[in-house]
C-alpha positions in Angstrom: 90.4 84.2 104.2 88.6 80.9 103.5 86.3 80.4 101.7 86.7 83.4 99.5 90.4 82.8 99.0 89.7 79.3 97.7 87.6 80.2 94.8 88.5 81.6 91.4 86.7 84.8 90.5 85.2 84.4 87.0 86.2 87.1 84.5 83.4 88.7 82.6 83.7 90.4 79.3 80.4 92.0 80.0 78.6 92.4 83.4 74.9 92.6 83.6 73.3 95.5 85.5 72.2 93.3 88.5 75.6 91.8 89.0 77.3 95.2 88.4 75.1 96.9 91.0 75.8 94.1 93.6 79.6 94.3 93.1 79.5 98.1 93.3 77.5 98.0 96.5 79.9 95.5 98.2 83.0 97.3 97.1 81.6 100.7 98.3 80.8 99.2 101.7 84.3 97.7 101.9 86.1 100.9 101.1 83.9 103.0 103.3 84.5 100.7 106.3 88.3 101.0 106.0 90.4 104.1 106.5 92.6 103.6 103.4 95.1 106.4 102.6 95.2 105.3 98.9 93.2 102.9 96.8 94.9 101.1 93.9 92.8 99.5 91.2 94.7 96.9 89.1 91.6 96.0 87.0 90.4 96.2 83.4 87.2 95.8 81.4 83.9 95.9 83.4 85.8 95.8 86.7 87.3 99.2 85.9 83.9 100.7 85.5 82.7 99.1 88.7 85.7 100.5 90.6 85.2 104.0 89.1 81.5 104.0 90.0 82.2 102.9 93.6 85.0 105.5 93.9 82.7 108.2 92.6 80.0 107.3 95.1 82.5 107.7 97.9 84.4 110.7 96.5 87.6 108.6 96.5 90.4 109.0 94.0 91.7 105.8 92.5 95.2 105.0 91.3 94.8 102.9 88.2 97.8 100.8 87.2 96.4 99.2 84.0 96.7 101.4 80.9 96.6 98.9 78.1 93.6 96.9 79.1 95.7 93.9 80.1 96.3 93.3 83.8 99.0 90.8 83.1 101.0 92.8 80.6 104.6 93.7 81.4 103.8 97.4 81.4 100.8 97.0 83.7 102.7 94.8 86.2 105.7 97.2 86.2 103.4 100.1 86.9 101.7 98.2 89.7 105.1 97.4 91.2 106.3 101.0 90.9 103.1 102.4 92.5 103.3 99.8 95.4 107.0 100.7 96.0 106.2 104.4 96.0 103.4 104.0 98.5 105.4 101.8 100.8 108.3 104.3 100.8 105.8 107.1 101.7 104.3 105.1 104.6 105.2 105.5 108.3 108.8 104.7 109.0 107.8 102.9 112.1 108.4 99.2 111.6 105.4 97.0 112.2 105.2 93.2 112.6 102.8 92.3 109.8 102.5 88.8 111.2 100.8 90.3 114.3 98.5 92.4 112.1 97.5 89.1 110.4 96.8 87.4 113.7 94.7 90.3 114.9 92.7 90.3 111.7 92.1 86.5 112.0 90.9 86.9 115.6 88.4 89.6 114.7 87.2 87.6 111.6 86.7 84.3 113.5 85.6 85.5 116.9 83.9 88.8 116.2 84.8 92.5 116.5 87.3 93.4 119.3 88.3 89.8 119.9 91.9 90.6 119.0 91.9 93.3 121.7 90.9 90.7 124.3 93.1 87.8 123.1 96.2 89.9 122.3 95.8 92.6 125.0 99.5 92.6 125.8 101.0 92.6 122.3 102.6 89.2 122.4 105.6 88.1 120.4 104.8 86.4 117.1 107.1 83.6 115.9 107.1 81.0 113.1 106.9 81.0 109.4 103.7 81.4 107.4 101.3 79.7 107.7 102.2 78.5 111.1 102.6 81.7 113.0 102.0 81.6 116.8 101.7 84.2 119.5 103.0 83.9 123.0 103.7 86.0 126.1 107.0 84.8 127.4 106.6 81.0 127.5 102.8 81.0 127.4 101.4 80.4 124.0 98.1 82.2 123.2 97.1 81.2 119.7 98.4 79.4 116.6 97.5 79.5 113.0 96.6 75.9 112.2 94.4 73.5 110.2 93.8 73.0 106.6 92.2 76.5 106.2 94.9 78.3 108.2 92.4 79.5 110.9 93.3 80.8 114.3 93.4 78.1 117.0 93.3 79.4 120.6 95.2 77.7 123.5 93.6 77.4 126.9 95.2 80.7 127.9 93.9 82.4 124.8 90.4 81.0 125.4 90.5 82.4 129.0 91.5 85.8 127.8 88.7 85.8 125.2 86.0 84.8 127.8 87.2 87.5 130.3 86.2 90.2 127.8 83.8 88.8 125.2 80.3 87.3 125.6 80.3 83.5 125.4 79.6 83.3 121.7 81.9 80.5 120.8 81.4 78.2 123.8 80.3 74.7 124.3 79.3 73.9 127.9 79.6 70.2 128.8 78.6 68.1 131.8 81.0 67.6 134.7 83.7 65.5 133.0 87.1 65.9 131.4 87.0 64.9 127.8 89.7 62.6 126.5 89.0 63.3 122.8 85.9 64.1 120.8 83.0 65.5 122.8 79.8 64.0 121.5 76.3 65.6 121.7 75.3 63.4 124.6 77.8 65.2 126.9 76.8 68.7 125.8 74.6 70.8 128.1 74.5 74.0 126.0 76.1 75.3 122.9 75.6 78.6 121.0 74.6 78.0 117.4 77.7 78.2 115.2 78.7 76.9 111.8 80.8 73.7 111.2 84.6 74.1 111.6 84.3 77.1 113.9 86.9 77.1 116.6 85.0 76.7 120.0 85.9 76.8 123.7 84.8 73.8 125.7 84.1 74.4 129.4 82.1 73.5 132.5 83.1 75.3 135.6 86.5 76.0 134.0 87.9 76.3 130.5 89.1 72.8 129.8 89.6 72.5 126.1 89.5 74.2 122.7 88.6 72.5 119.4 86.8 72.5 116.1 83.0 72.2 115.8 81.9 69.4 113.5 
């Protein structure tokens, strides 16, 4: 997800203690917060040590796929492919729409925990090709992946569903008028503090628009 996905991660031949401890701490929290059946580590050098220490702290067994110290070697990539195929084959035979999983993750990332449950309460149909997936119930569209950062944009219906279940965290309340385009500060009565480019819901007595905060 932006912005992490838009940055290269520098490769260190050596990692100082402070940086190493920080990475181990973040990795430990991430693995601890997710119920992974298997953790695969396709890493080498100082990153292998980081992964091993995080796994040891949690009592988790890692599956290492790099044996020659080179993550891009043919042997390493073939082993990674074989491990991935084996794990997929062992997983539940129930077919899942991974596009819907992606939309749910985006909703929870952008609008807070449990937002996906509110917005996609009825397990809508997901259509389109990446990155322009969209979800709809029948003929009613709920949300679309859009914009330069592929974030989730709600429709009016999606915004209503969100507000029925979630505190008004991403709302901009305006005066009694119907905006024709950009809403400027002079027309805003109240707005929860958010960061630029957040998706927000514009409303007065009713939900009347959705848009991007600038």
